C-alpha positions as a LaTeX table, in Angstrom:
\begin{tabular}{lrrr}
\hline
Residue & $x$ (\AA) & $y$ (\AA) & $z$ (\AA) \\
\hline
Met1 & $-104.64$ & 287.03 & 71.19 \\
Thr2 & $-101.29$ & 287.94 & 69.72 \\
Arg3 & $-98.77$ & 285.40 & 68.52 \\
Asp4 & $-96.34$ & 286.25 & 71.34 \\
Met5 & $-99.02$ & 285.73 & 73.99 \\
Met6 & $-100.17$ & 282.39 & 72.59 \\
Ile7 & $-100.12$ & 279.53 & 75.11 \\
Ile8 & $-98.63$ & 276.22 & 73.98 \\
Arg9 & $-101.22$ & 273.58 & 74.59 \\
Ile10 & $-102.80$ & 270.52 & 73.11 \\
Arg11 & $-106.13$ & 271.39 & 71.59 \\
Pro12 & $-109.12$ & 269.65 & 73.22 \\
Ser13 & $-110.02$ & 268.01 & 69.91 \\
Arg14 & $-106.70$ & 266.16 & 69.99 \\
Trp15 & $-107.26$ & 264.27 & 73.25 \\
Leu16 & $-108.66$ & 261.45 & 71.13 \\
Val17 & $-105.28$ & 261.20 & 69.40 \\
Leu18 & $-103.48$ & 261.12 & 72.75 \\
Ser19 & $-105.78$ & 258.34 & 73.93 \\
Leu20 & $-105.02$ & 256.40 & 70.74 \\
Val21 & $-101.29$ & 256.78 & 71.41 \\
Val22 & $-101.56$ & 255.47 & 74.98 \\
Ile23 & $-103.82$ & 252.55 & 74.07 \\
Ser24 & $-101.61$ & 251.59 & 71.13 \\
Leu25 & $-98.52$ & 251.75 & 73.34 \\
Ile26 & $-100.11$ & 249.29 & 75.76 \\
Leu27 & $-101.21$ & 246.96 & 72.97 \\
Met28 & $-97.81$ & 247.01 & 71.24 \\
Gly29 & $-96.01$ & 246.26 & 74.49 \\
His30 & $-98.38$ & 243.41 & 75.27 \\
Met31 & $-97.99$ & 241.95 & 71.78 \\
Leu32 & $-94.22$ & 242.05 & 71.88 \\
Leu33 & $-93.94$ & 240.58 & 75.35 \\
Gln34 & $-96.45$ & 237.83 & 74.70 \\
Ser35 & $-94.88$ & 236.86 & 71.37 \\
Ala36 & $-91.29$ & 236.99 & 72.59 \\
Pro37 & $-89.43$ & 233.71 & 73.14 \\
Ser38 & $-90.55$ & 232.19 & 76.40 \\
Glu39 & $-89.11$ & 229.52 & 78.63 \\
Ala40 & $-90.38$ & 226.28 & 77.15 \\
Ile41 & $-89.10$ & 224.03 & 79.94 \\
Ser42 & $-88.95$ & 225.32 & 83.48 \\
Thr43 & $-86.20$ & 222.86 & 84.35 \\
Gly44 & $-84.39$ & 223.34 & 81.05 \\
Ala45 & $-81.04$ & 223.70 & 82.80 \\
Lys46 & $-81.26$ & 220.08 & 83.90 \\
Thr47 & $-82.42$ & 218.51 & 80.64 \\
Leu48 & $-80.36$ & 216.42 & 78.28 \\
Arg49 & $-81.37$ & 215.44 & 74.76 \\
Gln50 & $-79.18$ & 212.96 & 72.92 \\
Glu51 & $-79.45$ & 212.85 & 69.14 \\
Leu52 & $-77.71$ & 209.67 & 68.06 \\
Ser53 & $-77.60$ & 207.72 & 64.81 \\
Ile54 & $-75.52$ & 204.95 & 63.38 \\
Ala55 & $-75.07$ & 206.90 & 60.17 \\
Arg56 & $-73.59$ & 210.19 & 61.25 \\
Pro57 & $-73.98$ & 213.18 & 58.86 \\
Asn58 & $-70.96$ & 215.27 & 58.05 \\
Gln59 & $-70.91$ & 219.04 & 57.46 \\
Asp60 & $-72.31$ & 218.66 & 53.91 \\
Gly61 & $-75.26$ & 216.61 & 55.10 \\
Gln62 & $-73.89$ & 213.37 & 53.61 \\
Glu63 & $-73.96$ & 210.21 & 55.70 \\
Ile64 & $-70.78$ & 208.43 & 56.68 \\
Leu65 & $-71.34$ & 204.70 & 57.24 \\
Leu66 & $-68.80$ & 203.07 & 59.53 \\
Ser67 & $-68.36$ & 199.30 & 59.74 \\
Lys68 & $-66.24$ & 199.47 & 62.91 \\
Thr69 & $-65.72$ & 202.25 & 65.42 \\
Ile70 & $-63.99$ & 202.69 & 68.75 \\
Pro71 & $-66.27$ & 204.49 & 71.23 \\
Leu72 & $-65.00$ & 207.28 & 73.46 \\
Lys73 & $-67.66$ & 208.20 & 76.01 \\
Val74 & $-67.76$ & 211.83 & 77.06 \\
Gly75 & $-69.64$ & 213.65 & 79.78 \\
Ile76 & $-69.55$ & 217.39 & 80.41 \\
Gln77 & $-70.93$ & 219.99 & 82.77 \\
Leu78 & $-70.72$ & 223.70 & 82.11 \\
Lys79 & $-70.35$ & 225.05 & 85.63 \\
Asn80 & $-70.17$ & 228.75 & 84.67 \\
Val81 & $-71.29$ & 230.51 & 81.51 \\
Tyr82 & $-70.38$ & 234.20 & 81.44 \\
Asn83 & $-68.88$ & 237.14 & 79.52 \\
Leu84 & $-71.27$ & 236.84 & 76.59 \\
Gln85 & $-70.24$ & 239.35 & 73.89 \\
Leu86 & $-72.56$ & 239.18 & 70.92 \\
Ala87 & $-70.65$ & 241.91 & 69.09 \\
Leu88 & $-67.56$ & 239.66 & 69.11 \\
Gln89 & $-69.58$ & 236.42 & 68.85 \\
Thr90 & $-67.80$ & 234.95 & 71.86 \\
Tyr91 & $-68.59$ & 233.74 & 75.38 \\
Ser92 & $-66.64$ & 232.22 & 78.25 \\
Ala93 & $-67.30$ & 229.00 & 80.09 \\
Asp94 & $-65.63$ & 226.68 & 82.56 \\
Gly95 & $-66.52$ & 223.37 & 84.11 \\
Trp96 & $-65.61$ & 219.71 & 83.87 \\
Tyr97 & $-65.59$ & 217.03 & 81.26 \\
Trp98 & $-64.80$ & 213.38 & 81.71 \\
Val99 & $-63.89$ & 210.60 & 79.33 \\
Ala100 & $-64.24$ & 206.82 & 79.53 \\
Trp101 & $-62.52$ & 204.51 & 77.04 \\
Thr102 & $-62.05$ & 200.82 & 76.40 \\
Glu103 & $-58.97$ & 198.65 & 76.65 \\
Glu104 & $-58.70$ & 198.70 & 72.84 \\
Leu105 & $-58.40$ & 202.48 & 72.81 \\
Asn106 & $-56.03$ & 202.41 & 75.77 \\
Glu107 & $-53.66$ & 200.19 & 73.80 \\
Ile108 & $-53.67$ & 202.77 & 71.01 \\
Leu109 & $-52.81$ & 205.51 & 73.52 \\
Gln110 & $-49.87$ & 203.49 & 74.78 \\
Gln111 & $-48.65$ & 202.67 & 71.28 \\
Glu112 & $-48.70$ & 206.30 & 70.24 \\
Asn113 & $-47.55$ & 207.59 & 73.63 \\
Leu114 & $-50.61$ & 209.83 & 74.04 \\
Arg115 & $-51.99$ & 211.25 & 77.25 \\
Pro116 & $-55.79$ & 211.02 & 77.77 \\
Gly117 & $-56.03$ & 214.81 & 77.77 \\
Lys118 & $-54.86$ & 214.85 & 74.15 \\
Met119 & $-57.77$ & 212.73 & 72.88 \\
Ile120 & $-60.18$ & 215.67 & 72.75 \\
Asp121 & $-59.88$ & 219.22 & 71.44 \\
Phe122 & $-62.33$ & 222.13 & 71.87 \\
Phe123 & $-63.12$ & 222.84 & 68.23 \\
Asn124 & $-64.63$ & 226.34 & 68.63 \\
Gln125 & $-62.23$ & 227.62 & 71.27 \\
Val126 & $-60.66$ & 231.04 & 70.72 \\
Glu127 & $-57.68$ & 232.61 & 72.47 \\
Pro128 & $-56.10$ & 229.27 & 73.47 \\
Trp129 & $-53.44$ & 231.12 & 75.46 \\
Asn130 & $-56.22$ & 232.30 & 77.76 \\
Ser131 & $-57.62$ & 228.83 & 78.45 \\
Arg132 & $-56.73$ & 225.76 & 80.41 \\
Ile133 & $-57.36$ & 222.02 & 80.59 \\
Glu134 & $-56.19$ & 220.30 & 83.75 \\
Pro135 & $-56.72$ & 216.67 & 84.81 \\
Glu136 & $-58.34$ & 216.20 & 88.20 \\
Thr137 & $-56.13$ & 213.17 & 88.87 \\
Ser138 & $-52.61$ & 212.47 & 87.69 \\
Glu139 & $-53.55$ & 209.06 & 86.25 \\
Pro140 & $-56.77$ & 207.53 & 84.87 \\
Arg141 & $-58.90$ & 205.32 & 87.07 \\
Arg142 & $-59.82$ & 201.76 & 86.18 \\
Leu143 & $-63.53$ & 201.05 & 86.37 \\
Pro144 & $-65.05$ & 197.67 & 87.43 \\
Asp145 & $-66.02$ & 196.89 & 83.82 \\
Gly146 & $-62.38$ & 197.17 & 82.76 \\
Ser147 & $-62.67$ & 200.59 & 81.06 \\
Tyr148 & $-60.63$ & 203.67 & 81.92 \\
Tyr149 & $-61.94$ & 206.96 & 83.29 \\
Gln150 & $-60.50$ & 210.42 & 83.89 \\
Thr151 & $-61.97$ & 213.87 & 84.69 \\
Phe152 & $-60.62$ & 217.20 & 83.44 \\
Arg153 & $-61.28$ & 220.76 & 84.47 \\
Phe154 & $-61.46$ & 223.31 & 81.66 \\
Ser155 & $-62.01$ & 227.02 & 81.08 \\
Gly156 & $-61.81$ & 229.14 & 77.95 \\
Asn157 & $-63.44$ & 231.45 & 75.45 \\
Phe158 & $-65.60$ & 230.00 & 72.70 \\
Tyr159 & $-66.87$ & 231.22 & 69.34 \\
Ile160 & $-70.59$ & 231.48 & 68.56 \\
Ala161 & $-70.96$ & 230.28 & 64.99 \\
Gln162 & $-74.51$ & 231.50 & 64.35 \\
Ile163 & $-76.24$ & 234.59 & 65.69 \\
Gly164 & $-79.99$ & 234.62 & 65.05 \\
Glu165 & $-81.05$ & 238.22 & 65.68 \\
Arg166 & $-83.90$ & 238.73 & 63.22 \\
Arg167 & $-86.32$ & 239.40 & 66.10 \\
Ser168 & $-83.79$ & 241.33 & 68.16 \\
Pro169 & $-84.09$ & 242.55 & 70.87 \\
Phe170 & $-86.57$ & 239.70 & 71.50 \\
Ser171 & $-84.26$ & 236.95 & 70.32 \\
Ser172 & $-82.48$ & 233.86 & 71.54 \\
Val173 & $-78.84$ & 232.82 & 71.46 \\
Gln174 & $-77.54$ & 229.27 & 71.18 \\
Leu175 & $-74.15$ & 228.70 & 72.77 \\
Gln176 & $-72.17$ & 225.72 & 71.53 \\
Thr177 & $-69.17$ & 224.01 & 73.07 \\
Val178 & $-67.88$ & 221.64 & 70.42 \\
Leu179 & $-65.55$ & 218.75 & 71.30 \\
Glu180 & $-63.61$ & 216.97 & 68.55 \\
Thr181 & $-61.36$ & 213.92 & 68.52 \\
Arg182 & $-57.61$ & 214.21 & 68.20 \\
Pro183 & $-54.97$ & 213.28 & 67.01 \\
Glu184 & $-55.00$ & 212.44 & 63.27 \\
Ser185 & $-54.85$ & 208.72 & 64.02 \\
Phe186 & $-58.37$ & 209.01 & 65.51 \\
Ala187 & $-59.83$ & 209.94 & 62.09 \\
Phe188 & $-62.48$ & 207.74 & 60.49 \\
Ser189 & $-59.98$ & 206.55 & 57.87 \\
Asn190 & $-57.79$ & 205.12 & 60.63 \\
His191 & $-59.01$ & 203.99 & 64.07 \\
Ala192 & $-62.42$ & 205.70 & 63.70 \\
Val193 & $-62.76$ & 206.92 & 67.29 \\
Val194 & $-66.30$ & 208.18 & 67.84 \\
Leu195 & $-67.40$ & 210.52 & 70.62 \\
Glu196 & $-70.52$ & 209.31 & 72.41 \\
Pro197 & $-72.45$ & 211.03 & 75.23 \\
Asp198 & $-72.04$ & 209.35 & 78.58 \\
Pro199 & $-75.41$ & 207.66 & 79.28 \\
Asn200 & $-74.97$ & 208.39 & 82.99 \\
Met201 & $-74.85$ & 212.15 & 82.38 \\
Thr202 & $-77.98$ & 213.79 & 83.79 \\
Thr203 & $-77.15$ & 217.49 & 83.50 \\
Ile204 & $-74.94$ & 219.58 & 81.26 \\
Val205 & $-75.48$ & 223.00 & 82.82 \\
Gly206 & $-74.43$ & 224.02 & 86.31 \\
Asn207 & $-75.98$ & 226.37 & 88.83 \\
Tyr208 & $-73.95$ & 229.42 & 87.77 \\
Ser209 & $-74.82$ & 229.46 & 84.11 \\
Glu210 & $-77.44$ & 232.22 & 84.14 \\
Leu211 & $-76.68$ & 235.21 & 81.91 \\
Ser212 & $-77.79$ & 238.72 & 82.80 \\
Gly213 & $-80.81$ & 239.70 & 80.71 \\
Tyr214 & $-81.38$ & 236.13 & 79.46 \\
Lys215 & $-83.43$ & 233.13 & 80.50 \\
Leu216 & $-81.90$ & 229.68 & 80.39 \\
Glu217 & $-84.21$ & 227.58 & 78.23 \\
Lys218 & $-82.63$ & 224.14 & 77.74 \\
Gly219 & $-79.49$ & 222.21 & 76.96 \\
Trp220 & $-78.86$ & 219.25 & 74.69 \\
Ile221 & $-76.09$ & 217.24 & 73.05 \\
Glu222 & $-75.67$ & 216.37 & 69.37 \\
Gln223 & $-73.26$ & 214.10 & 67.53 \\
Ser224 & $-71.75$ & 215.20 & 64.23 \\
Thr225 & $-68.57$ & 214.97 & 62.17 \\
Asn226 & $-66.08$ & 217.40 & 60.73 \\
Thr227 & $-64.07$ & 216.86 & 57.55 \\
Tyr228 & $-60.73$ & 218.47 & 56.71 \\
Pro229 & $-59.07$ & 218.44 & 53.28 \\
Ile230 & $-55.49$ & 217.09 & 53.45 \\
Ser231 & $-53.70$ & 218.63 & 50.49 \\
Ala232 & $-50.47$ & 216.67 & 51.06 \\
Lys233 & $-52.37$ & 213.37 & 50.74 \\
Asn234 & $-54.92$ & 214.69 & 48.21 \\
Thr235 & $-57.67$ & 213.31 & 50.41 \\
Glu236 & $-59.96$ & 214.20 & 53.31 \\
Glu237 & $-59.97$ & 213.23 & 56.97 \\
Thr238 & $-63.16$ & 213.06 & 59.03 \\
Phe239 & $-63.27$ & 213.38 & 62.80 \\
Ser240 & $-66.07$ & 212.81 & 65.31 \\
Gln241 & $-67.61$ & 215.78 & 67.12 \\
Leu242 & $-69.88$ & 216.23 & 70.10 \\
Ser243 & $-71.73$ & 219.54 & 70.41 \\
Val244 & $-72.97$ & 220.75 & 73.79 \\
Asn245 & $-75.76$ & 223.27 & 73.14 \\
Val246 & $-77.30$ & 225.69 & 75.62 \\
Leu247 & $-80.21$ & 227.88 & 74.55 \\
Tyr248 & $-80.91$ & 231.27 & 76.13 \\
Ser249 & $-83.71$ & 233.69 & 75.33 \\
Thr250 & $-83.89$ & 237.36 & 76.21 \\
Glu251 & $-85.98$ & 238.49 & 79.17 \\
Pro252 & $-88.95$ & 240.17 & 77.42 \\
Trp253 & $-89.49$ & 242.89 & 80.03 \\
Ser254 & $-85.80$ & 243.69 & 80.25 \\
Ala255 & $-85.53$ & 244.00 & 76.45 \\
Phe256 & $-88.72$ & 246.05 & 76.27 \\
Met257 & $-87.64$ & 248.52 & 78.94 \\
Thr258 & $-84.10$ & 248.83 & 77.56 \\
Trp259 & $-84.73$ & 249.16 & 73.83 \\
Ile260 & $-88.43$ & 249.53 & 72.97 \\
Leu261 & $-89.76$ & 251.90 & 75.63 \\
Pro262 & $-87.24$ & 254.75 & 74.98 \\
Leu263 & $-88.01$ & 254.52 & 71.25 \\
Leu264 & $-91.76$ & 254.66 & 71.88 \\
Ile265 & $-91.40$ & 257.67 & 74.17 \\
Val266 & $-89.47$ & 259.56 & 71.49 \\
Met267 & $-92.06$ & 258.65 & 68.87 \\
Ile268 & $-94.96$ & 259.66 & 71.11 \\
Ile269 & $-93.42$ & 263.12 & 71.43 \\
Val270 & $-92.93$ & 263.27 & 67.65 \\
Leu271 & $-96.47$ & 262.12 & 66.92 \\
Leu272 & $-97.92$ & 264.63 & 69.38 \\
Ala273 & $-96.15$ & 267.50 & 67.60 \\
Pro274 & $-99.00$ & 267.99 & 65.05 \\
Ser275 & $-101.31$ & 268.62 & 68.04 \\
Leu276 & $-99.58$ & 271.97 & 68.46 \\
Asp277 & $-101.19$ & 274.86 & 66.64 \\
Ser278 & $-99.72$ & 275.45 & 63.20 \\
Leu279 & $-98.86$ & 279.04 & 64.24 \\
Leu280 & $-96.23$ & 277.61 & 66.58 \\
Glu281 & $-93.88$ & 277.09 & 63.64 \\
Glu282 & $-90.55$ & 277.11 & 65.46 \\
Val283 & $-91.64$ & 274.69 & 68.17 \\
Arg284 & $-93.14$ & 272.23 & 65.70 \\
Leu285 & $-90.05$ & 272.28 & 63.47 \\
Ala286 & $-87.73$ & 271.66 & 66.42 \\
Ile287 & $-89.43$ & 268.46 & 67.59 \\
Pro288 & $-88.91$ & 266.11 & 64.58 \\
Ser289 & $-85.42$ & 267.46 & 63.83 \\
Thr290 & $-84.31$ & 266.83 & 67.41 \\
Ala291 & $-85.99$ & 263.43 & 67.38 \\
Leu292 & $-84.04$ & 262.42 & 64.26 \\
Leu293 & $-80.73$ & 263.02 & 66.00 \\
Thr294 & $-81.96$ & 261.17 & 69.09 \\
Leu295 & $-83.07$ & 258.18 & 67.01 \\
Val296 & $-79.68$ & 257.97 & 65.29 \\
Leu297 & $-77.84$ & 257.90 & 68.62 \\
Met298 & $-80.23$ & 255.35 & 70.08 \\
Gln299 & $-79.86$ & 253.01 & 67.11 \\
Gln300 & $-76.07$ & 253.30 & 67.18 \\
Ser301 & $-76.13$ & 252.31 & 70.84 \\
Tyr302 & $-78.33$ & 249.32 & 70.00 \\
Lys303 & $-76.19$ & 248.20 & 67.04 \\
Ser304 & $-73.03$ & 248.35 & 69.13 \\
Glu305 & $-74.38$ & 245.37 & 71.11 \\
Leu306 & $-74.65$ & 243.19 & 67.99 \\
Pro307 & $-72.18$ & 241.76 & 65.48 \\
Ala308 & $-72.24$ & 242.90 & 61.85 \\
Ile309 & $-75.20$ & 241.00 & 60.37 \\
Pro310 & $-76.33$ & 241.04 & 56.71 \\
Tyr311 & $-80.00$ & 241.66 & 57.45 \\
Leu312 & $-82.24$ & 244.08 & 59.31 \\
Thr313 & $-83.42$ & 243.06 & 62.74 \\
Phe314 & $-86.93$ & 243.67 & 63.98 \\
Leu315 & $-85.83$ & 246.82 & 65.80 \\
Asp316 & $-83.84$ & 248.05 & 62.79 \\
Lys317 & $-87.02$ & 247.98 & 60.72 \\
Ile318 & $-88.87$ & 249.97 & 63.37 \\
Tyr319 & $-86.07$ & 252.54 & 63.51 \\
Ala320 & $-86.09$ & 252.87 & 59.72 \\
Tyr321 & $-89.80$ & 253.66 & 59.70 \\
Cys322 & $-89.46$ & 256.04 & 62.65 \\
Tyr323 & $-86.88$ & 257.96 & 60.60 \\
Leu324 & $-89.41$ & 258.29 & 57.79 \\
Ile325 & $-92.12$ & 259.50 & 60.17 \\
Ala326 & $-89.88$ & 262.14 & 61.75 \\
Leu327 & $-88.64$ & 263.28 & 58.34 \\
Gly328 & $-92.17$ & 263.34 & 56.93 \\
Leu329 & $-93.46$ & 265.48 & 59.81 \\
Phe330 & $-90.51$ & 267.83 & 59.49 \\
Ile331 & $-91.29$ & 268.32 & 55.79 \\
Leu332 & $-94.99$ & 268.82 & 56.62 \\
Phe333 & $-94.17$ & 271.44 & 59.26 \\
Leu334 & $-91.74$ & 273.17 & 56.92 \\
Trp335 & $-94.40$ & 273.35 & 54.22 \\
Ser336 & $-96.99$ & 274.61 & 56.71 \\
Ser337 & $-94.62$ & 277.31 & 57.93 \\
Asn338 & $-94.00$ & 278.52 & 54.39 \\
Gln339 & $-97.72$ & 278.55 & 53.68 \\
Leu340 & $-98.41$ & 280.71 & 56.74 \\
Glu341 & $-95.66$ & 283.14 & 55.85 \\
Ala342 & $-96.92$ & 283.55 & 52.29 \\
Val343 & $-100.62$ & 284.01 & 53.04 \\
Lys344 & $-102.30$ & 287.38 & 53.60 \\
Lys345 & $-103.02$ & 288.38 & 57.18 \\
Glu346 & $-106.79$ & 288.26 & 56.80 \\
Glu347 & $-106.62$ & 284.71 & 55.41 \\
Lys348 & $-104.27$ & 283.37 & 58.07 \\
Asp349 & $-106.99$ & 282.05 & 60.43 \\
Thr350 & $-108.67$ & 280.08 & 57.65 \\
Leu351 & $-105.34$ & 278.65 & 56.52 \\
Arg352 & $-104.38$ & 277.82 & 60.11 \\
Ile353 & $-107.54$ & 275.70 & 60.55 \\
Arg354 & $-106.85$ & 273.88 & 57.29 \\
Leu355 & $-103.24$ & 273.22 & 58.21 \\
Asn356 & $-104.27$ & 271.94 & 61.64 \\
His357 & $-106.67$ & 269.55 & 59.95 \\
Ile358 & $-103.94$ & 268.30 & 57.61 \\
Gly359 & $-101.66$ & 267.83 & 60.61 \\
Thr360 & $-104.32$ & 265.74 & 62.37 \\
Ile361 & $-104.70$ & 263.49 & 59.34 \\
Gly362 & $-100.93$ & 263.05 & 59.11 \\
Gln363 & $-100.68$ & 262.39 & 62.84 \\
Ile364 & $-103.30$ & 259.65 & 62.91 \\
Ser365 & $-102.02$ & 258.10 & 59.68 \\
Ala366 & $-98.44$ & 258.00 & 60.99 \\
Trp367 & $-99.43$ & 256.32 & 64.24 \\
Ile368 & $-101.66$ & 253.70 & 62.58 \\
Ser369 & $-98.99$ & 252.95 & 59.99 \\
Leu370 & $-96.36$ & 252.60 & 62.74 \\
Ile371 & $-98.49$ & 249.93 & 64.42 \\
Leu372 & $-98.98$ & 248.11 & 61.11 \\
Val373 & $-95.27$ & 248.25 & 60.27 \\
Thr374 & $-94.44$ & 246.89 & 63.74 \\
Leu375 & $-96.77$ & 243.93 & 63.23 \\
Ile376 & $-95.47$ & 243.24 & 59.71 \\
Ala377 & $-91.82$ & 243.49 & 60.85 \\
Trp378 & $-92.49$ & 241.08 & 63.73 \\
Phe379 & $-94.24$ & 238.35 & 61.76 \\
Leu380 & $-92.16$ & 238.49 & 58.55 \\
\hline
\end{tabular}
């Protein structure tokens, strides 16, 4: 058989390698999907966890002990959560919040000529010109216990302070809507107005808060404080905060089909390249070089969905090792091609068998090492 008449085919002895590839693909997919974040509470959208303490920690973890405080009860419901942009670390939300305050606080509002809508500020709001806060009623209502009550409708864009993407694309995202007391007279050094969750609040997430590609896990509320340095007074002012947290996790199958499966298909093609006869030099050289360009474009598309983070994600580590495999096979094929060109014609068949054997060893080693690297990258 001449070289020009040679048929490109996978040698029968390599079907074992192909079987290993398919079985490993199934096992890797099962491992990733089973280990990915799952929905811990089926009714997580309707749960509320209040984390309260008399000594409230500030941003530095120190406790601020207050002898006297004025409570400001707050309830909130995020009706819609949408427009999540991880690359910009922002999301949009709208809904309602309501406040209830005592006669003591109402006297302070009258003394300082403050409207109830000015008692609370959205701490992590961005683009304030593209947001709104509107009272549902023109004046507060008086409740039977003598306190005051008013509901507000809000919408806006909010900043995501922390993005945990180490296991991306199988990761979770925690969205925070942080409310903080205002004005300066509400600071702990003055009237010490403290935000407290409304005990009658039963849900913080509405029916239209699902995000495409994510599962809604749970929602909870936390109390905290925020301290600002006041250079003019050479002191610090501390304000009460209330954080509304909603946790989402990625849909495992959606993430697998979008980001993992295309990568695995490319790598299967690369790892099957050594199954071609070593005499098919040009075909073998073309596969890993083309795969390298494809991997670069795929990773760029993946990274465009994320913000700039100072660490490698799970998928980044897999891409890095896939680059090494493709580059290693390209170097192996280049060396094999040079060996075949340099050998005498009568020794070519013997050399071809030896090179095919070396290719098989490299093929199996690369696939096994890829599985091991995937496991190490996932659990570290």
